[in-house]
C-alpha positions, 0 to 999 in steps of 0.5 A, spaced: 723 178 747 718 183 743 712 185 747 706 190 745 703 194 751 696 197 750 694 203 754 689 209 754 690 215 750 693 219 755 698 224 755 705 222 758 703 215 758 708 213 754 714 217 758 711 213 764 712 206 761 719 207 758 721 210 765 719 204 768 724 200 763 729 205 765 729 204 772 729 197 772 735 197 767 732 193 762 736 194 755 731 196 750 733 195 742 727 198 739 721 202 741 715 204 736 709 208 739 703 209 736 696 211 739 694 207 744 700 202 743 707 201 745 712 196 742 718 194 745 724 189 743 728 188 750 734 184 750 734 181 757 736 174 759 731 171 764 726 176 764 719 174 764 712 177 762 709 176 769 715 181 771 714 186 766 706 186 768 708 187 775 712 193 774 707 196 770 701 195 774 702 202 778 702 206 771 695 208 770 692 207 764 696 200 762 690 195 759 694 189 757 701 187 756 702 181 750 708 177 747 709 178 739 713 175 734 715 182 730 715 189 731 710 193 726 717 195 722 720 188 722 713 185 719 713 191 714 720 189 712 719 182 712 713 183 707 717 188 703 722 183 702 718 177 701 715 182 695 721 183 692 724 176 692 718 174 688 720 179 683 724 176 677 728 182 676 734 184 680 732 190 684 737 194 689 736 200 693 742 204 695 743 211 698 745 217 696 752 215 697 751 208 693 751 204 699 746 198 699 740 198 703 736 193 700 736 187 695 732 182 692 734 174 691 734 175 684 740 180 685 744 175 688 746 172 681 749 179 679 754 179 686 761 175 686 761 172 693 764 177 698 770 175 702 768 170 707 761 169 705 759 162 703 755 161 697 748 161 700 749 168 702 744 173 704 742 180 702 744 182 709 751 180 707 752 186 702 748 191 706 752 198 707 757 196 702 758 200 696 754 198 690 760 199 685 765 194 689 760 188 686 758 192 680 763 196 677 759 199 671 754 203 677 757 209 680 755 214 684 755 219 679 749 215 676 745 217 682 742 223 680 735 226 681 733 224 674 730 217 672 735 214 667 736 208 663 742 205 660 745 198 657 750 195 661 754 188 661 755 184 668 759 178 668 758 177 660 750 178 660 747 184 658 742 188 662 738 194 661 739 198 668 733 203 670 735 208 675 729 211 679 731 217 684 728 217 691 727 224 692 726 228 699 719 230 698 717 224 693 717 229 687 716 225 681 716 231 675 722 232 672 722 239 672 720 239 680 726 235 681 731 240 680 734 242 686 731 236 690 735 232 695 737 225 692 736 220 698 738 214 694 736 210 688 732 204 686 736 200 681 732 195 676 736 191 672 732 187 666 735 182 662 735 183 654 730 176 654 725 180 659 725 186 655 725 182 648 719 179 651 715 185 653 717 188 646 714 182 643 707 182 647 707 189 645 708 188 637 702 182 638 697 181 643 694 175 639 695 168 640 698 165 634 698 158 632 697 153 626 690 152 628 688 159 628 690 159 620 683 160 617 683 155 611 681 148 609 684 148 602 689 143 600 694 148 599 693 151 606 693 144 609 699 142 606 702 149 609 700 147 616 703 140 616 709 143 613 710 148 618 709 144 624 715 140 621 719 146 620 717 148 627 721 143 630 727 144 626 731 150 629 734 152 622 732 158 618 726 159 614 724 163 608 717 165 607 715 167 600 709 169 597 705 175 594 703 181 599 698 180 603 698 172 603 700 172 611 707 171 611 708 174 618 702 170 621 706 163 618 712 166 621 709 167 628 705 160 628 712 157 626 715 160 633 709 158 637 710 151 635 717 151 636 721 150 643 723 157 643 715 159 644 716 162 651 722 167 648 721 173 644 718 174 637 721 180 634 719 183 627 722 188 623 721 190 616 727 191 612 724 196 607 721 201 612 728 204 615 734 207 611 741 203 611 744 206 617 738 206 622 736 198 620 743 196 622 743 199 629 736 197 630 738 190 628 745 190 632 745 195 637 750 201 638 755 203 643 755 209 647 758 215 642 757 211 636 754 216 632 751 223 633 745 223 637 746 216 640 743 214 646 748 215 652 750 208 655 748 205 648 742 201 645 741 193 644 739 191 637 733 186 636 738 181 635 740 182 642 733 183 645 730 176 641 735 172 645 733 165 645 727 167 641 726 168 634 727 174 629 723 175 623 726 179 617 720 182 613 721 184 606 728 181 606 729 183 599 729 190 600 736 190 604 742 194 602 748 190 599 752 192 605 747 190 610 746 183 606 754 182 607 753 184 614 747 179 615 751 173 611 757 174 616 752 174 622 749 167 620 755 164 619 757 163 626 751 168 630 757 172 632 756 180 631 758 187 634 754 193 636 755 199 631 761 202 634 763 197 638 769 192 639 766 186 643 764 180 640 757 178 642 754 171 641 746 170 639 742 165 640 736 166 636 732 163 630 732 167 623 725 167 619 725 171 613 720 173 608 719 176 601 714 178 596 719 178 590 722 173 586 729 172 589 732 168 583 731 174 579 734 179 583 740 174 584 741 174 576 740 181 576 746 182 582 741 185 587 741 180 592 747 176 594 746 168 592 750 166 598 746 170 603 740 166 599 742 159 601 743 161 608 736 164 609 733 159 604 735 152 608 727 151 609 722 154 605 715 155 605 711 158 599 704 161 600 699 161 595 695 167 593 688 168 594 686 167 587 689 160 588 685 158 594 678 160 592 675 154 597 677 158 603 673 164 600 667 163 604 671 161 611 675 168 610 669 172 608 665 170 614 671 171 619 672 178 616 665 180 616 664 177 623 670 181 625 668 188 622 661 187 624 663 187 632 667 193 630 662 197 627 657 195 632 661 199 638 660 205 634 653 204 631 649 200 636 643 200 631 647 195 627 647 189 631 646 184 627 651 180 623 650 181 616 650 175 611 654 174 604 649 172 599 651 166 594 651 171 588 656 176 592 660 170 594 661 168 587 663 175 585 668 175 591 671 168 588 671 171 581 675 177 583 683 177 582 685 179 589 692 182 587 692 185 595 690 177 597 687 176 604 689 183 606 685 186 600 679 182 602 679 184 609 679 191 607 673 190 602 669 187 607 670 192 612 668 197 607 662 194 605 660 192 612 661 199 615 657 202 609 651 197 609 644 199 611 643 192 615 641 185 612 645 181 607 651 183 603 649 182 596 652 184 589 649 191 589 653 193 595 659 189 594 660 191 586 662 199 588 667 197 593 670 192 588 670 196 582 674 202 587 679 197 589 680 194 582 681 201 580 686 202 585 690 196 582 690 198 575 692 205 577 698 205 573 694 203 567 689 209 568 695 214 568 698 211 562 691 211 558 690 219 561 697 221 559 699 217 552 706 216 551 708 217 544 714 213 544 710 207 546 705 207 540 708 203 534 701 203 530 694 203 530 693 196 531 698 195 536 695 201 540 688 198 540 690 191 542 693 194 548 687 198 550 683 192 549 687 188 553 687 193 559 680 194 558 678 186 559 683 185 564 680 191 568 673 189 568 673 181 567 674 180 574 668 184 576 664 181 570 666 174 570 662 171 565 662 173 557 655 174 557 655 179 564 661 182 561 658 183 554 652 186 557 656 191 561 660 193 555 654 193 550 657 188 545 656 180 543 658 175 548 661 172 542 666 178 541 668 178 548 670 170 548 674 171 542 677 177 545 679 174 551 682 168 547 686 173 543 689 176 549 690 170 553 685 173 559 683 167 563 
């Protein structure tokens, strides 16, 4: 029986109430007292509420006596347990000696059945028992006054263990924690799949699907249809195309349309890291594998992408050693962490991408032919922007709209979205775009940021395009500025080389013979003849 006694706020009234229960020899299992309220848990058969009221009638200040279902502490504990049970990650609370104080339902799957405990056990079956009895990797030595994280394996499954100390005066600063008494620790175990999904969300917050790929040209419609078919096939995909054509966008769309969509999508640029770092990033490492290795080891992207997709960008930049290791992994999807001896099995899909000609690299013996066939089970080749001119208007308007929104935040006066004139669009369509869609986006952002408002015309667009064309031909300018004597065979060949570079530089900006002739102050017939001579289209 649980009751609550409401009383006036009088000094000593709680003692008088408890004295009545002592006189009657009623067994009290729990007592909680707050201002004006006394909560009691009685263990006494045959006791009635009316009998209690009669015994308390002579205590001055008692207002009411009512039955309740739970004491306040029990109610709080039930709400806290319900909250913990809603969390998908295992959470275990232990004291300073490593004895289990509380645990949620998700942690049950980590525990082997205790002796004499039924399969449908409850958390109370493990309370008060040492945590390392059930999870050997967790010892009392880990329960320090400093928050730590490390990788552990439980029943063959990898987890990230986060240990948060519970200190005597709730200090949280690591410096302030020194010398503080540790009352216990909260253990949070996150599966690699959970960690991978979190990293995947951090890499990209946008929704990626084939519907979000801008373009109505024949080549793009073909790629979308091809990609949707490939998404249903759980096989490696190799995406090729020039830089800036949107290879990662296609890879994310493939993942989003596949049965692995709810699992992590993790990406890594193979040219961005040295060989040894790339290996540990891909496959992880064990504790002490090398100098500076994190205590407890670290999972790699292969492990974190469990159930999902791993995107290897710039795969052609991978060293021969890592090519061999990746080939071994692709044969049966088994691997070992760096410095480890345990064989692990991955459940992931590999999507790779490159802007280089792999067939040429194979002939030059810089890329493994057997790895190429492992990666190139399904292939998608993205067209450069110059081959999908029909999409220029859609892409340009989208980038102008996005740029206008960003500029309007910092420059409220530029609220109106600028429009692209027909002549400016024609100029964009005539440009070579060596940087493809990424270059188009950068050019239009620069134009919008520099614009004084109104429509975007050729006069505003041309200076930015000229600058970008200059960057694209920087090597030509350097060679022209510092002429290498050994490259000059004779007068006519040097003149022809100069003409080819000059026309190649200006023709994308002045895409008709008359415009180019006006710019270079020669006849348009001469320009037409020179374009044919140097095979410039």
